[in-house]
PyMOL Python script that loads the backbone (N, CA, C, O; Angstrom):
from pymol import cmd

cmd.read_pdbstr("""\
ATOM      1  N   MET A   1      78.099  83.849  88.325  1.00  0.00           N
ATOM      2  CA  MET A   1      78.719  84.895  87.551  1.00  0.00           C
ATOM      3  C   MET A   1      79.862  84.212  86.716  1.00  0.00           C
ATOM      4  O   MET A   1      80.696  83.461  87.222  1.00  0.00           O
ATOM      5  N   SER A   2      79.817  84.530  85.452  1.00  0.00           N
ATOM      6  CA  SER A   2      80.796  83.959  84.566  1.00  0.00           C
ATOM      7  C   SER A   2      82.154  84.798  84.636  1.00  0.00           C
ATOM      8  O   SER A   2      82.153  85.945  85.082  1.00  0.00           O
ATOM      9  N   PRO A   3      83.247  84.205  84.201  1.00  0.00           N
ATOM     10  CA  PRO A   3      84.509  84.965  84.227  1.00  0.00           C
ATOM     11  C   PRO A   3      84.412  86.263  83.319  1.00  0.00           C
ATOM     12  O   PRO A   3      85.011  87.297  83.615  1.00  0.00           O
ATOM     13  N   ASP A   4      83.655  86.141  82.249  1.00  0.00           N
ATOM     14  CA  ASP A   4      83.525  87.324  81.364  1.00  0.00           C
ATOM     15  C   ASP A   4      82.859  88.463  82.077  1.00  0.00           C
ATOM     16  O   ASP A   4      83.256  89.617  81.917  1.00  0.00           O
ATOM     17  N   GLU A   5      81.811  88.146  82.896  1.00  0.00           N
ATOM     18  CA  GLU A   5      81.133  89.212  83.641  1.00  0.00           C
ATOM     19  C   GLU A   5      82.032  89.791  84.692  1.00  0.00           C
ATOM     20  O   GLU A   5      82.007  90.996  84.942  1.00  0.00           O
ATOM     21  N   ALA A   6      82.842  88.936  85.323  1.00  0.00           N
ATOM     22  CA  ALA A   6      83.737  89.420  86.363  1.00  0.00           C
ATOM     23  C   ALA A   6      84.780  90.357  85.727  1.00  0.00           C
ATOM     24  O   ALA A   6      85.095  91.388  86.320  1.00  0.00           O
ATOM     25  N   VAL A   7      85.308  90.045  84.579  1.00  0.00           N
ATOM     26  CA  VAL A   7      86.288  90.895  83.894  1.00  0.00           C
ATOM     27  C   VAL A   7      85.640  92.201  83.477  1.00  0.00           C
ATOM     28  O   VAL A   7      86.261  93.258  83.589  1.00  0.00           O
ATOM     29  N   ASP A   8      84.379  92.153  82.988  1.00  0.00           N
ATOM     30  CA  ASP A   8      83.650  93.410  82.666  1.00  0.00           C
ATOM     31  C   ASP A   8      83.486  94.334  83.837  1.00  0.00           C
ATOM     32  O   ASP A   8      83.677  95.546  83.738  1.00  0.00           O
ATOM     33  N   ILE A   9      83.117  93.716  84.984  1.00  0.00           N
ATOM     34  CA  ILE A   9      82.992  94.513  86.252  1.00  0.00           C
ATOM     35  C   ILE A   9      84.304  95.109  86.679  1.00  0.00           C
ATOM     36  O   ILE A   9      84.362  96.277  87.065  1.00  0.00           O
ATOM     37  N   LEU A  10      85.363  94.324  86.617  1.00  0.00           N
ATOM     38  CA  LEU A  10      86.679  94.889  86.976  1.00  0.00           C
ATOM     39  C   LEU A  10      87.110  95.944  86.045  1.00  0.00           C
ATOM     40  O   LEU A  10      87.655  96.951  86.498  1.00  0.00           O
ATOM     41  N   ARG A  11      86.908  95.797  84.748  1.00  0.00           N
ATOM     42  CA  ARG A  11      87.259  96.854  83.762  1.00  0.00           C
ATOM     43  C   ARG A  11      86.514  98.103  84.034  1.00  0.00           C
ATOM     44  O   ARG A  11      87.115  99.178  84.028  1.00  0.00           O
ATOM     45  N   GLU A  12      85.211  98.031  84.278  1.00  0.00           N
ATOM     46  CA  GLU A  12      84.441  99.192  84.590  1.00  0.00           C
ATOM     47  C   GLU A  12      84.848  99.805  85.842  1.00  0.00           C
ATOM     48  O   GLU A  12      84.878 101.034  85.910  1.00  0.00           O
ATOM     49  N   ALA A  13      85.179  99.053  86.890  1.00  0.00           N
ATOM     50  CA  ALA A  13      85.641  99.563  88.160  1.00  0.00           C
ATOM     51  C   ALA A  13      86.941 100.338  88.037  1.00  0.00           C
ATOM     52  O   ALA A  13      87.113 101.389  88.654  1.00  0.00           O
ATOM     53  N   VAL A  14      87.899  99.782  87.193  1.00  0.00           N
ATOM     54  CA  VAL A  14      89.162 100.468  86.991  1.00  0.00           C
ATOM     55  C   VAL A  14      88.891 101.794  86.263  1.00  0.00           C
ATOM     56  O   VAL A  14      89.530 102.805  86.555  1.00  0.00           O
ATOM     57  N   THR A  15      87.951 101.785  85.323  1.00  0.00           N
ATOM     58  CA  THR A  15      87.644 102.984  84.556  1.00  0.00           C
ATOM     59  C   THR A  15      87.076 104.067  85.480  1.00  0.00           C
ATOM     60  O   THR A  15      87.429 105.243  85.384  1.00  0.00           O
ATOM     61  N   VAL A  16      86.198 103.636  86.364  1.00  0.00           N
ATOM     62  CA  VAL A  16      85.585 104.600  87.359  1.00  0.00           C
ATOM     63  C   VAL A  16      86.714 105.126  88.227  1.00  0.00           C
ATOM     64  O   VAL A  16      86.782 106.332  88.465  1.00  0.00           O
ATOM     65  N   ILE A  17      87.587 104.282  88.699  1.00  0.00           N
ATOM     66  CA  ILE A  17      88.711 104.687  89.571  1.00  0.00           C
ATOM     67  C   ILE A  17      89.594 105.831  88.866  1.00  0.00           C
ATOM     68  O   ILE A  17      89.895 106.882  89.432  1.00  0.00           O
ATOM     69  N   LEU A  18      89.962 105.495  87.583  1.00  0.00           N
ATOM     70  CA  LEU A  18      90.766 106.427  86.889  1.00  0.00           C
ATOM     71  C   LEU A  18      90.045 107.728  86.665  1.00  0.00           C
ATOM     72  O   LEU A  18      90.668 108.787  86.743  1.00  0.00           O
ATOM     73  N   LEU A  19      88.726 107.695  86.384  1.00  0.00           N
ATOM     74  CA  LEU A  19      87.950 108.947  86.233  1.00  0.00           C
ATOM     75  C   LEU A  19      87.891 109.699  87.521  1.00  0.00           C
ATOM     76  O   LEU A  19      87.886 110.929  87.497  1.00  0.00           O
ATOM     77  N   MET A  20      87.844 109.010  88.688  1.00  0.00           N
ATOM     78  CA  MET A  20      87.775 109.603  89.918  1.00  0.00           C
ATOM     79  C   MET A  20      89.039 110.415  90.248  1.00  0.00           C
ATOM     80  O   MET A  20      88.941 111.560  90.688  1.00  0.00           O
ATOM     81  N   VAL A  21      90.166 109.849  90.046  1.00  0.00           N
ATOM     82  CA  VAL A  21      91.426 110.395  90.378  1.00  0.00           C
ATOM     83  C   VAL A  21      92.037 111.342  89.400  1.00  0.00           C
ATOM     84  O   VAL A  21      92.923 112.110  89.774  1.00  0.00           O
ATOM     85  N   ALA A  22      91.588 111.329  88.100  1.00  0.00           N
ATOM     86  CA  ALA A  22      92.192 112.113  87.043  1.00  0.00           C
ATOM     87  C   ALA A  22      92.174 113.600  87.279  1.00  0.00           C
ATOM     88  O   ALA A  22      93.215 114.240  87.125  1.00  0.00           O
ATOM     89  N   PRO A  23      91.020 114.208  87.656  1.00  0.00           N
ATOM     90  CA  PRO A  23      91.078 115.673  87.907  1.00  0.00           C
ATOM     91  C   PRO A  23      91.941 116.065  89.134  1.00  0.00           C
ATOM     92  O   PRO A  23      92.595 117.107  89.110  1.00  0.00           O
ATOM     93  N   ILE A  24      91.947 115.283  90.143  1.00  0.00           N
ATOM     94  CA  ILE A  24      92.676 115.564  91.372  1.00  0.00           C
ATOM     95  C   ILE A  24      94.234 115.466  91.058  1.00  0.00           C
ATOM     96  O   ILE A  24      95.015 116.347  91.418  1.00  0.00           O
ATOM     97  N   LEU A  25      94.601 114.406  90.408  1.00  0.00           N
ATOM     98  CA  LEU A  25      96.038 114.212  90.084  1.00  0.00           C
ATOM     99  C   LEU A  25      96.441 115.247  89.002  1.00  0.00           C
ATOM    100  O   LEU A  25      97.557 115.766  89.051  1.00  0.00           O
ATOM    101  N   GLY A  26      95.576 115.549  88.051  1.00  0.00           N
ATOM    102  CA  GLY A  26      95.847 116.515  87.070  1.00  0.00           C
ATOM    103  C   GLY A  26      96.176 117.849  87.610  1.00  0.00           C
ATOM    104  O   GLY A  26      97.151 118.487  87.211  1.00  0.00           O
ATOM    105  N   LEU A  27      95.317 118.292  88.569  1.00  0.00           N
ATOM    106  CA  LEU A  27      95.542 119.615  89.144  1.00  0.00           C
ATOM    107  C   LEU A  27      96.807 119.601  89.998  1.00  0.00           C
ATOM    108  O   LEU A  27      97.563 120.572  89.953  1.00  0.00           O
ATOM    109  N   GLY A  28      97.071 118.569  90.759  1.00  0.00           N
ATOM    110  CA  GLY A  28      98.263 118.420  91.553  1.00  0.00           C
ATOM    111  C   GLY A  28      99.481 118.387  90.682  1.00  0.00           C
ATOM    112  O   GLY A  28     100.508 118.963  91.043  1.00  0.00           O
ATOM    113  N   LEU A  29      99.408 117.744  89.560  1.00  0.00           N
ATOM    114  CA  LEU A  29     100.552 117.693  88.614  1.00  0.00           C
ATOM    115  C   LEU A  29     100.852 119.046  87.957  1.00  0.00           C
ATOM    116  O   LEU A  29     102.000 119.449  87.772  1.00  0.00           O
ATOM    117  N   SER A  30      99.714 119.742  87.608  1.00  0.00           N
ATOM    118  CA  SER A  30      99.918 121.056  87.002  1.00  0.00           C
ATOM    119  C   SER A  30     100.469 122.053  87.998  1.00  0.00           C
ATOM    120  O   SER A  30     101.361 122.822  87.640  1.00  0.00           O
ATOM    121  N   VAL A  31     100.002 122.081  89.189  1.00  0.00           N
ATOM    122  CA  VAL A  31     100.664 122.999  90.245  1.00  0.00           C
ATOM    123  C   VAL A  31     102.075 122.591  90.546  1.00  0.00           C
ATOM    124  O   VAL A  31     102.924 123.457  90.761  1.00  0.00           O
ATOM    125  N   GLY A  32     102.370 121.302  90.572  1.00  0.00           N
ATOM    126  CA  GLY A  32     103.738 120.864  90.777  1.00  0.00           C
ATOM    127  C   GLY A  32     104.660 121.232  89.704  1.00  0.00           C
ATOM    128  O   GLY A  32     105.817 121.555  89.975  1.00  0.00           O
ATOM    129  N   LEU A  33     104.218 121.203  88.481  1.00  0.00           N
ATOM    130  CA  LEU A  33     104.968 121.644  87.311  1.00  0.00           C
ATOM    131  C   LEU A  33     105.226 123.159  87.355  1.00  0.00           C
ATOM    132  O   LEU A  33     106.345 123.630  87.150  1.00  0.00           O
ATOM    133  N   LEU A  34     104.194 123.863  87.617  1.00  0.00           N
ATOM    134  CA  LEU A  34     104.322 125.357  87.756  1.00  0.00           C
ATOM    135  C   LEU A  34     105.287 125.781  88.903  1.00  0.00           C
ATOM    136  O   LEU A  34     106.083 126.708  88.746  1.00  0.00           O
ATOM    137  N   VAL A  35     105.194 125.096  90.022  1.00  0.00           N
ATOM    138  CA  VAL A  35     106.117 125.413  91.068  1.00  0.00           C
ATOM    139  C   VAL A  35     107.570 125.000  90.743  1.00  0.00           C
ATOM    140  O   VAL A  35     108.525 125.684  91.110  1.00  0.00           O
ATOM    141  N   SER A  36     107.695 123.908  90.073  1.00  0.00           N
ATOM    142  CA  SER A  36     109.038 123.514  89.631  1.00  0.00           C
ATOM    143  C   SER A  36     109.681 124.467  88.626  1.00  0.00           C
ATOM    144  O   SER A  36     110.875 124.754  88.710  1.00  0.00           O
ATOM    145  N   VAL A  37     108.912 124.936  87.710  1.00  0.00           N
ATOM    146  CA  VAL A  37     109.413 125.958  86.814  1.00  0.00           C
ATOM    147  C   VAL A  37     109.744 127.263  87.519  1.00  0.00           C
ATOM    148  O   VAL A  37     110.745 127.909  87.211  1.00  0.00           O
ATOM    149  N   LEU A  38     108.922 127.634  88.438  1.00  0.00           N
ATOM    150  CA  LEU A  38     109.117 128.853  89.242  1.00  0.00           C
ATOM    151  C   LEU A  38     110.424 128.693  90.056  1.00  0.00           C
ATOM    152  O   LEU A  38     111.214 129.629  90.173  1.00  0.00           O
ATOM    153  N   GLN A  39     110.621 127.520  90.596  1.00  0.00           N
ATOM    154  CA  GLN A  39     111.886 127.281  91.410  1.00  0.00           C
ATOM    155  C   GLN A  39     113.090 127.294  90.541  1.00  0.00           C
ATOM    156  O   GLN A  39     114.123 127.857  90.902  1.00  0.00           O
ATOM    157  N   ALA A  40     112.967 126.653  89.342  1.00  0.00           N
ATOM    158  CA  ALA A  40     114.077 126.649  88.445  1.00  0.00           C
ATOM    159  C   ALA A  40     114.483 127.997  87.929  1.00  0.00           C
ATOM    160  O   ALA A  40     115.672 128.269  87.763  1.00  0.00           O
ATOM    161  N   THR A  41     113.503 128.857  87.669  1.00  0.00           N
ATOM    162  CA  THR A  41     113.801 130.162  87.161  1.00  0.00           C
ATOM    163  C   THR A  41     114.354 131.150  88.270  1.00  0.00           C
ATOM    164  O   THR A  41     115.214 131.993  88.016  1.00  0.00           O
ATOM    165  N   THR A  42     113.833 130.989  89.418  1.00  0.00           N
ATOM    166  CA  THR A  42     114.362 131.832  90.528  1.00  0.00           C
ATOM    167  C   THR A  42     115.400 131.296  91.333  1.00  0.00           C
ATOM    168  O   THR A  42     115.939 132.007  92.181  1.00  0.00           O
ATOM    169  N   GLN A  43     115.763 130.016  91.142  1.00  0.00           N
ATOM    170  CA  GLN A  43     116.807 129.246  91.843  1.00  0.00           C
ATOM    171  C   GLN A  43     116.531 129.266  93.385  1.00  0.00           C
ATOM    172  O   GLN A  43     117.449 129.304  94.204  1.00  0.00           O
ATOM    173  N   VAL A  44     115.291 129.240  93.702  1.00  0.00           N
ATOM    174  CA  VAL A  44     114.949 129.134  95.113  1.00  0.00           C
ATOM    175  C   VAL A  44     114.579 127.668  95.362  1.00  0.00           C
ATOM    176  O   VAL A  44     113.589 127.171  94.825  1.00  0.00           O
ATOM    177  N   GLN A  45     115.346 127.012  96.144  1.00  0.00           N
ATOM    178  CA  GLN A  45     115.146 125.619  96.394  1.00  0.00           C
ATOM    179  C   GLN A  45     114.668 125.263  97.812  1.00  0.00           C
ATOM    180  O   GLN A  45     115.279 124.465  98.522  1.00  0.00           O
ATOM    181  N   GLU A  46     113.548 125.894  98.188  1.00  0.00           N
ATOM    182  CA  GLU A  46     112.971 125.691  99.457  1.00  0.00           C
ATOM    183  C   GLU A  46     112.054 124.491  99.398  1.00  0.00           C
ATOM    184  O   GLU A  46     111.158 124.449  98.555  1.00  0.00           O
ATOM    185  N   PRO A  47     112.251 123.500 100.277  1.00  0.00           N
ATOM    186  CA  PRO A  47     111.430 122.286 100.193  1.00  0.00           C
ATOM    187  C   PRO A  47     109.961 122.533 100.453  1.00  0.00           C
ATOM    188  O   PRO A  47     109.116 121.881  99.841  1.00  0.00           O
ATOM    189  N   THR A  48     109.635 123.443 101.332  1.00  0.00           N
ATOM    190  CA  THR A  48     108.153 123.639 101.646  1.00  0.00           C
ATOM    191  C   THR A  48     107.514 124.307 100.473  1.00  0.00           C
ATOM    192  O   THR A  48     106.310 124.151 100.272  1.00  0.00           O
ATOM    193  N   LEU A  49     108.259 125.047  99.682  1.00  0.00           N
ATOM    194  CA  LEU A  49     107.683 125.708  98.502  1.00  0.00           C
ATOM    195  C   LEU A  49     107.246 124.623  97.461  1.00  0.00           C
ATOM    196  O   LEU A  49     106.383 124.868  96.619  1.00  0.00           O
ATOM    197  N   ALA A  50     107.847 123.473  97.548  1.00  0.00           N
ATOM    198  CA  ALA A  50     107.459 122.413  96.593  1.00  0.00           C
ATOM    199  C   ALA A  50     106.218 121.604  97.037  1.00  0.00           C
ATOM    200  O   ALA A  50     105.509 121.067  96.185  1.00  0.00           O
ATOM    201  N   PHE A  51     105.953 121.511  98.313  1.00  0.00           N
ATOM    202  CA  PHE A  51     104.914 120.647  98.839  1.00  0.00           C
ATOM    203  C   PHE A  51     103.643 121.451  99.200  1.00  0.00           C
ATOM    204  O   PHE A  51     102.534 120.999  98.911  1.00  0.00           O
ATOM    205  N   VAL A  52     103.778 122.527  99.769  1.00  0.00           N
ATOM    206  CA  VAL A  52     102.545 123.237 100.271  1.00  0.00           C
ATOM    207  C   VAL A  52     101.588 123.614  99.139  1.00  0.00           C
ATOM    208  O   VAL A  52     100.388 123.377  99.278  1.00  0.00           O
ATOM    209  N   PRO A  53     102.039 124.171  98.062  1.00  0.00           N
ATOM    210  CA  PRO A  53     101.046 124.493  97.010  1.00  0.00           C
ATOM    211  C   PRO A  53     100.364 123.308  96.364  1.00  0.00           C
ATOM    212  O   PRO A  53      99.211 123.390  95.941  1.00  0.00           O
ATOM    213  N   LYS A  54     101.131 122.140  96.288  1.00  0.00           N
ATOM    214  CA  LYS A  54     100.565 120.970  95.742  1.00  0.00           C
ATOM    215  C   LYS A  54      99.479 120.372  96.763  1.00  0.00           C
ATOM    216  O   LYS A  54      98.431 119.871  96.355  1.00  0.00           O
ATOM    217  N   ILE A  55      99.785 120.459  98.021  1.00  0.00           N
ATOM    218  CA  ILE A  55      98.849 119.970  98.977  1.00  0.00           C
ATOM    219  C   ILE A  55      97.564 120.803  98.951  1.00  0.00           C
ATOM    220  O   ILE A  55      96.459 120.261  98.961  1.00  0.00           O
ATOM    221  N   ILE A  56      97.722 122.076  98.919  1.00  0.00           N
ATOM    222  CA  ILE A  56      96.579 122.990  98.837  1.00  0.00           C
ATOM    223  C   ILE A  56      95.768 122.708  97.555  1.00  0.00           C
ATOM    224  O   ILE A  56      94.541 122.623  97.606  1.00  0.00           O
ATOM    225  N   ALA A  57      96.464 122.560  96.395  1.00  0.00           N
ATOM    226  CA  ALA A  57      95.743 122.336  95.187  1.00  0.00           C
ATOM    227  C   ALA A  57      94.967 121.004  95.214  1.00  0.00           C
ATOM    228  O   ALA A  57      93.858 120.941  94.684  1.00  0.00           O
ATOM    229  N   VAL A  58      95.511 119.970  95.802  1.00  0.00           N
ATOM    230  CA  VAL A  58      94.841 118.693  95.868  1.00  0.00           C
ATOM    231  C   VAL A  58      93.659 118.792  96.802  1.00  0.00           C
ATOM    232  O   VAL A  58      92.591 118.256  96.503  1.00  0.00           O
ATOM    233  N   LEU A  59      93.823 119.466  97.930  1.00  0.00           N
ATOM    234  CA  LEU A  59      92.652 119.671  98.821  1.00  0.00           C
ATOM    235  C   LEU A  59      91.518 120.432  98.181  1.00  0.00           C
ATOM    236  O   LEU A  59      90.344 120.087  98.315  1.00  0.00           O
ATOM    237  N   VAL A  60      91.909 121.485  97.475  1.00  0.00           N
ATOM    238  CA  VAL A  60      90.877 122.305  96.715  1.00  0.00           C
ATOM    239  C   VAL A  60      90.195 121.468  95.698  1.00  0.00           C
ATOM    240  O   VAL A  60      88.972 121.509  95.562  1.00  0.00           O
ATOM    241  N   SER A  61      90.993 120.681  94.954  1.00  0.00           N
ATOM    242  CA  SER A  61      90.317 119.888  93.904  1.00  0.00           C
ATOM    243  C   SER A  61      89.447 118.809  94.460  1.00  0.00           C
ATOM    244  O   SER A  61      88.424 118.477  93.862  1.00  0.00           O
ATOM    245  N   VAL A  62      89.833 118.217  95.645  1.00  0.00           N
ATOM    246  CA  VAL A  62      88.959 117.187  96.285  1.00  0.00           C
ATOM    247  C   VAL A  62      87.681 117.883  96.679  1.00  0.00           C
ATOM    248  O   VAL A  62      86.615 117.288  96.521  1.00  0.00           O
ATOM    249  N   MET A  63      87.711 119.099  97.181  1.00  0.00           N
ATOM    250  CA  MET A  63      86.500 119.860  97.522  1.00  0.00           C
ATOM    251  C   MET A  63      85.627 120.110  96.320  1.00  0.00           C
ATOM    252  O   MET A  63      84.415 119.898  96.356  1.00  0.00           O
ATOM    253  N   LEU A  64      86.275 120.576  95.219  1.00  0.00           N
ATOM    254  CA  LEU A  64      85.527 120.908  93.987  1.00  0.00           C
ATOM    255  C   LEU A  64      84.904 119.710  93.331  1.00  0.00           C
ATOM    256  O   LEU A  64      83.755 119.776  92.893  1.00  0.00           O
ATOM    257  N   PHE A  65      85.617 118.629  93.250  1.00  0.00           N
ATOM    258  CA  PHE A  65      85.198 117.401  92.499  1.00  0.00           C
ATOM    259  C   PHE A  65      84.534 116.362  93.352  1.00  0.00           C
ATOM    260  O   PHE A  65      84.213 115.284  92.853  1.00  0.00           O
ATOM    261  N   SER A  66      84.308 116.639  94.633  1.00  0.00           N
ATOM    262  CA  SER A  66      83.740 115.553  95.516  1.00  0.00           C
ATOM    263  C   SER A  66      82.383 115.138  95.105  1.00  0.00           C
ATOM    264  O   SER A  66      82.099 113.940  95.080  1.00  0.00           O
ATOM    265  N   ASN A  67      81.513 116.063  94.775  1.00  0.00           N
ATOM    266  CA  ASN A  67      80.168 115.699  94.350  1.00  0.00           C
ATOM    267  C   ASN A  67      80.195 114.842  93.066  1.00  0.00           C
ATOM    268  O   ASN A  67      79.473 113.851  92.952  1.00  0.00           O
ATOM    269  N   TRP A  68      81.024 115.237  92.127  1.00  0.00           N
ATOM    270  CA  TRP A  68      81.166 114.408  90.874  1.00  0.00           C
ATOM    271  C   TRP A  68      81.674 113.031  91.112  1.00  0.00           C
ATOM    272  O   TRP A  68      81.177 112.068  90.527  1.00  0.00           O
ATOM    273  N   VAL A  69      82.691 112.915  91.992  1.00  0.00           N
ATOM    274  CA  VAL A  69      83.270 111.615  92.291  1.00  0.00           C
ATOM    275  C   VAL A  69      82.234 110.734  92.970  1.00  0.00           C
ATOM    276  O   VAL A  69      82.082 109.557  92.640  1.00  0.00           O
ATOM    277  N   VAL A  70      81.517 111.330  93.935  1.00  0.00           N
ATOM    278  CA  VAL A  70      80.450 110.473  94.616  1.00  0.00           C
ATOM    279  C   VAL A  70      79.387 110.076  93.618  1.00  0.00           C
ATOM    280  O   VAL A  70      78.893 108.951  93.685  1.00  0.00           O
ATOM    281  N   GLY A  71      79.016 110.934  92.707  1.00  0.00           N
ATOM    282  CA  GLY A  71      78.095 110.598  91.644  1.00  0.00           C
ATOM    283  C   GLY A  71      78.559 109.430  90.826  1.00  0.00           C
ATOM    284  O   GLY A  71      77.771 108.522  90.560  1.00  0.00           O
ATOM    285  N   LEU A  72      79.840 109.413  90.406  1.00  0.00           N
ATOM    286  CA  LEU A  72      80.407 108.280  89.650  1.00  0.00           C
ATOM    287  C   LEU A  72      80.287 107.013  90.431  1.00  0.00           C
ATOM    288  O   LEU A  72      79.854 105.999  89.882  1.00  0.00           O
ATOM    289  N   VAL A  73      80.646 107.019  91.674  1.00  0.00           N
ATOM    290  CA  VAL A  73      80.595 105.761  92.480  1.00  0.00           C
ATOM    291  C   VAL A  73      79.131 105.309  92.726  1.00  0.00           C
ATOM    292  O   VAL A  73      78.853 104.110  92.736  1.00  0.00           O
ATOM    293  N   VAL A  74      78.197 106.271  92.924  1.00  0.00           N
ATOM    294  CA  VAL A  74      76.841 105.832  93.081  1.00  0.00           C
ATOM    295  C   VAL A  74      76.287 105.336  91.838  1.00  0.00           C
ATOM    296  O   VAL A  74      75.563 104.342  91.885  1.00  0.00           O
ATOM    297  N   ASP A  75      76.541 105.916  90.698  1.00  0.00           N
ATOM    298  CA  ASP A  75      76.124 105.412  89.358  1.00  0.00           C
ATOM    299  C   ASP A  75      76.655 103.986  89.111  1.00  0.00           C
ATOM    300  O   ASP A  75      75.929 103.082  88.697  1.00  0.00           O
ATOM    301  N   PHE A  76      77.927 103.844  89.382  1.00  0.00           N
ATOM    302  CA  PHE A  76      78.544 102.487  89.185  1.00  0.00           C
ATOM    303  C   PHE A  76      77.852 101.500  90.043  1.00  0.00           C
ATOM    304  O   PHE A  76      77.499 100.425  89.558  1.00  0.00           O
ATOM    305  N   THR A  77      77.624 101.800  91.333  1.00  0.00           N
ATOM    306  CA  THR A  77      77.039 100.817  92.259  1.00  0.00           C
ATOM    307  C   THR A  77      75.558 100.525  91.862  1.00  0.00           C
ATOM    308  O   THR A  77      75.103  99.384  91.935  1.00  0.00           O
ATOM    309  N   GLN A  78      74.856 101.542  91.460  1.00  0.00           N
ATOM    310  CA  GLN A  78      73.508 101.323  91.035  1.00  0.00           C
ATOM    311  C   GLN A  78      73.439 100.439  89.748  1.00  0.00           C
ATOM    312  O   GLN A  78      72.552  99.597  89.605  1.00  0.00           O
ATOM    313  N   GLN A  79      74.397 100.662  88.836  1.00  0.00           N
ATOM    314  CA  GLN A  79      74.381  99.902  87.654  1.00  0.00           C
ATOM    315  C   GLN A  79      74.689  98.450  87.950  1.00  0.00           C
ATOM    316  O   GLN A  79      74.145  97.578  87.272  1.00  0.00           O
ATOM    317  N   LEU A  80      75.535  98.136  88.930  1.00  0.00           N
ATOM    318  CA  LEU A  80      75.809  96.798  89.284  1.00  0.00           C
ATOM    319  C   LEU A  80      74.505  96.111  89.873  1.00  0.00           C
ATOM    320  O   LEU A  80      74.209  94.953  89.580  1.00  0.00           O
ATOM    321  N   TRP A  81      73.812  96.833  90.649  1.00  0.00           N
ATOM    322  CA  TRP A  81      72.575  96.261  91.232  1.00  0.00           C
ATOM    323  C   TRP A  81      71.458  96.087  90.172  1.00  0.00           C
ATOM    324  O   TRP A  81      70.724  95.098  90.187  1.00  0.00           O
ATOM    325  N   VAL A  82      71.346  97.089  89.239  1.00  0.00           N
ATOM    326  CA  VAL A  82      70.358  96.962  88.230  1.00  0.00           C
ATOM    327  C   VAL A  82      70.609  95.831  87.267  1.00  0.00           C
ATOM    328  O   VAL A  82      69.677  95.154  86.834  1.00  0.00           O
ATOM    329  N   ASP A  83      71.872  95.625  86.930  1.00  0.00           N
ATOM    330  CA  ASP A  83      72.211  94.490  86.060  1.00  0.00           C
ATOM    331  C   ASP A  83      72.127  93.137  86.748  1.00  0.00           C
ATOM    332  O   ASP A  83      72.174  92.091  86.102  1.00  0.00           O
ATOM    333  N   GLY A  84      71.994  93.177  88.140  1.00  0.00           N
ATOM    334  CA  GLY A  84      71.875  91.935  88.799  1.00  0.00           C
ATOM    335  C   GLY A  84      73.215  91.284  89.118  1.00  0.00           C
ATOM    336  O   GLY A  84      73.279  90.130  89.543  1.00  0.00           O
ATOM    337  N   LEU A  85      74.281  92.046  88.906  1.00  0.00           N
ATOM    338  CA  LEU A  85      75.620  91.498  89.151  1.00  0.00           C
ATOM    339  C   LEU A  85      76.059  91.605  90.558  1.00  0.00           C
ATOM    340  O   LEU A  85      76.996  90.945  91.007  1.00  0.00           O
ATOM    341  N   GLY A  86      75.328  92.494  91.280  1.00  0.00           N
ATOM    342  CA  GLY A  86      75.761  92.650  92.716  1.00  0.00           C
ATOM    343  C   GLY A  86      74.940  91.742  93.651  1.00  0.00           C
ATOM    344  O   GLY A  86      75.189  91.740  94.856  1.00  0.00           O
ATOM    345  N   VAL A  87      73.980  90.980  93.135  1.00  0.00           N
ATOM    346  CA  VAL A  87      73.192  90.159  93.947  1.00  0.00           C
ATOM    347  C   VAL A  87      73.967  88.905  94.301  1.00  0.00           C
ATOM    348  O   VAL A  87      74.499  88.268  93.391  1.00  0.00           O
ATOM    349  N   LEU A  88      74.069  88.502  95.572  1.00  0.00           N
ATOM    350  CA  LEU A  88      74.793  87.373  95.978  1.00  0.00           C
ATOM    351  C   LEU A  88      73.920  86.145  95.860  1.00  0.00           C
ATOM    352  O   LEU A  88      74.365  85.039  96.169  1.00  0.00           O
TER     353      LEU A  88
END
""", "prot")
cmd.dss("prot")
cmd.show_as("cartoon", "prot")
cmd.util.cbc("prot")
cmd.orient("prot")
């Protein structure tokens, strides 16, 4: 395997990883922002109010996007084997 092929594999792997975590982090960030705005407007500074909705949102997004994430990983792995880059 040449260094160019290794760089291509690493670039594709990083892209797959970013695609995997983007919806989960996006939903967690959105809920966190919404909770922060709610806390700022009501001046309620309860620590559990900041964490519990984000944890629930992340768990729900993992359940919703798990099939898609597994599909991305399977496609990436199959493409490695098809291209012959995964063969030792």
